[in-house]
N, C-alpha and C positions, 0 to 999 in steps of 0.2 A: 184676858182673852186674846190669844194670838191667832191671826187668820192669814191665809195665803192670798188675800186680795192683791192682785197685781195686774198690770197690763191695761188693755183698752176696754172700757165699759161704755158702750153707746147709751146715750140718753134717748130711749126709744120713743118714736112718735106714736101717737094714738090715731088709729084709722077710723074714719067716720063714713057713714052712708050719706047720700044726698040730702036726707032729712035730718042730718046731724046726729042720728042715733049711732051707737057703737057698731062698727063693722067688725064683728068678732072673728070672722074668717080672715079678714084683711090683717087684723092685729096678729093672729097666729102665723100667717104667712111671713110677715115682716120679721117676726121674732125667730122663726125657724130658719129663715135665710141667713140672718145674722149669726146664728149658731153654726150653720154650715160654713160660713166665711171665717170662722175661727176666732171670734171675739172672746175675751177673757171673762166677761160678765156683762150685766146690763142693769140700767135703772129704768123703771117704768113709772108713769104718773109724775114725772118731774116737770121742769119748765118746758122742755121740748115736747114732752108728752101731754102738755096742756092739763096738768093735774088740777089746777084751780078752776078749770072749766068742767070738771067731772063731779058727779054726785058721789056720795059715799058708796052707794050700791054699785055704781059704775066702776069705781076704783077697785072694789072687791072683784068684779068680773075681770078687769084687766089683769089684776094680780093672779087670779086663778088660771087665766089663759096663759100667762107668761110661765108660770110654774109648770103647767102641763106641757107646753111647747118645748121648754128647755129640758125637761126630763132629768133634772139633777146634774146635767153636764157642766153647767157654769152657775155661779151665784146670781140670783135675782134680787135687786134692791128696789124698794119703793120710796118715792119721794113723799115726805111728810111736810106739807106746806099749808098751814092752817092759820086762821085769824086769832085763835085763842089757844092757850096751852091745853085746855080741856078737850077741844076738838082734835088737837094733835095726839093727845093721849088715847082718845077713842080710836083714831085711825091706826095708831101703832099697835094697840091691843087687837084690833080686827086683823091687822096684817099678819100677826103671829099665827092666826088660825088658818091662813091660806097656804102656808108652806113657803113663803118667801124667805130669803136668807139674810136680809138685813134692811136697815132703814137709812135713807139719806134725809137728814132733818135740817130744816131751815128755821131761822128765828120766826117769831109770829109775824104774819103779814100785816101790812098797813099800820104799823106802829113803830115809831122811832124809839126803841127801848134803851134803857140805861144798861151799862155793862152787867150789873148784878142781875137785872131782869132777864137778860139774854142767857146768862149762865144758868139761872134758876129754871128757865124754860127748857133748856136742853137736859138738865139734871132730872127734872120731873119726868120727861118723856123716857129717858134712858132707864129710870127707876121702875117703870111700869111694865117692862118687857124684857125677855131674855135675849132678844135679837140684838146683834151687833149694830152699832150706830156709826154712820159717817156724818160728821158735821159739814154743813154746806155754808161756805162764806162767800157772799157776793154783794159787797156793800154798795156798789154803784147801781145795781138793779133793785135791791131790796131795802136799802137805807139803814142797815145795821151791820156793824163790823165786828167780826170775831177776831180779836187781836191775838197775837202769839201768847200773851200772858193769860188771856181767857182760855185759849186752847190748852195751855198747860194745866189750868185748873180742871178742865173737863177731862183731860187725859188721866186723871186720878180715878175716874169711874171705870170699872172693869169692862163694861160693855161699849164704851166709847173707844173705837179702834182706829178711826181714820178721819181726815179732814180734806174736803174738796175745796181748794183755794182758787177763787175766781176774782180776786181783787184786781188782777192784771199787773200787780206790783211783784215782779219776779223775785225781788229781794226778800219778799215774805217767806220764800222757801228756805232761805238762809236763816232768817230769824226764827222760823218754826223749828228748823233742825237744831239751832242753838238752844231753843227753849224746851222743846218736847223730846229731843234726842230721837230715840227709836220707839217712843211710847205711842206715837200715832203714825199710821201710814199716810204719806203725803200724796195727794192726787191733784193733778193739774185739772182745772175746771174751765179754762178758756182755750179754745182750739188754736188760736194764733200765737200762743206763747209756749207751745208744747215742748219744742226742742230745748229752749232755755230752762223750762221748769224741770225737765228730766235731768239736765246737766247739773241743776242745783239741788237735786234730791228727790224729785217726784218719782214714785214707783208705779203710779197708775194714772189713767187719763179718762175722766168722764167727758165724753165727746159728743158734739152735735153732728158734725159732718161725717163721722164714721158711719152714720146711717146710710150715707150715699156711697162712700168709697171705703168700706170696712177693711178690705185687704190692704189697700194702700195706707190707711191709717195705722193698721197693725204693723206694717213694714216700717213706717216712719218712727213709731214708738220704739220698735226693736233696734233699729239702726242707732237712734239717739242713745238708748240704754247701753248698747254695745260700744259706744264711743266712736262709731264710724261716721265722723262728722262730714266728710266730703260727700259720701253717699246720702247721708241724712239731709244735707243742705240742698242737694240736687232735687230730692223728692219734696222737701219743704217749699222750695221756690215754686215748683209746679202747683202745689196744694194751696199755697198761701192766699191767693185771691178768694178762694172758697172758704178757707178757714176764717177769714175776716168776717164772714157773714154771721158767725156765732156770737159776735160782740154787738150786733145791731139790735135795736128794740124790736124789730120785726123778724128776729132770727127764726121763729117757728115757721112763719110763712116762707121764708127763704129756704130753709132746710127741707120743708115738705115739697116745695116746688122742685128743688133739685132731686129729691127722691122720685118724684113723678117722671121727670125727664129721664132719669136713669132706669126707669121701669121697676122701681122697688116699692112704690106706694102711691098714695093719693095726696094731692096738695090741699085737700079740703080741711079747713080749720073751723072751729066754732067761733061765732061772733062773741065778743067784738072784733076778733081777728078776721080780717077779710082778705080774699085772694089778692095777690099783687097784680097791678095793672100798669099799662102805659110804659113810661121810661123805666120804672123800677122792675117791672117784669122783663122787659127787654134786656136790662143789665144782667139779671140772673141767667137768662137764657143764653146770653153771649158768653158769660163766664163758664157755663156748663159746656157749651159747644167747644170752646177753647180747651177745656180740661179733657173732654172726651177725645178730641182730635190729637192731643199730645200726651195721652195717658202713658205713664212709664211702665216698663216691664217690671213685674215683681221679681226681686232677686232671691236667690237661695242664701240663707244665712248659715 
C-alpha cells in the first residue's frame, strides 16, 4: 500500500466545555481552521487530543466531526492507544466505519511488553482493518520501544505504511532508513528535533505546537525539506522555546494554554490533567508573549 502521506500533521487537541463534556462546535472550529492554514493531514484522539480520557463513544464523535470538517481535503488519522489488543482492535474496527483515512497505533498501554508481544499487538490490529497504519514509537512516554528491527518486521504487512519516531534519538532515522529503506514513511514525532529529523529522512511531522502556529510550522518543515538551512534555522531558533514544550510530561496543558493565548482554542483539559498555575503558567505566558512579539514573516517558497 503506497500513500502520499507527507508534510505536517497536527496532533489535534480535543475541545471541552466547562463541565468537561465534548465541545463539538469547538472541535469543528479548531479542525476547520487548521485546514484553512494549509496543514497536510491531522491526527485526532492522540496524546495531545487526550485520547485516553475519551470514551469509545466520544472517540467516534470526534472522528465523525473531523471527517466532516475536513471534507476529504486532507487525511484524518485516529490515535489507537488502548490497554489491551482486543480494545485496540475494537477501536480500529469502529474507526473504519467513520470514514477516517488511517490509524496511528501505539503499543498496549500500561504494560512493559516483550518485543514479540509488541509486534503481535500491531500485527493483530493491522490485520483487522483495511485502514493504513502508522506505528507510533515513544519509549520514554509509554515504556515500550519499537526498534528498527521490529519496524522492519511490521513493514512486511501491506497496511503498515509509516512510523512516527518519538524516541528523541535522531540517529534512529538513519537506522530506520537502513533497515526499512522506503518500505515505511518516516515521521518526526517530537517537535524540537524536527529539522534534524527531516535532514535524516523524515518526510512528515506529527506535531503538537503546530496547533498554535500551523503556518510557521509548515514553513519550517518545508524549508528543512528544501535544504534551505539558513532560513530554516532562523525560524527554528524563534520556534524552539515553544517546541520544547512538546517533550514535557504536561505537554497537553502547555499546548492548550498556548492555543488559548493565540485565540485558537480552550486550555481546558480533563482531570487528572489540571490547568497550569503559578510559575508554570507564567513561564508559558512569557514564552508566548515573546513568540508573538517576534513572530517572523512567512516567506514565499
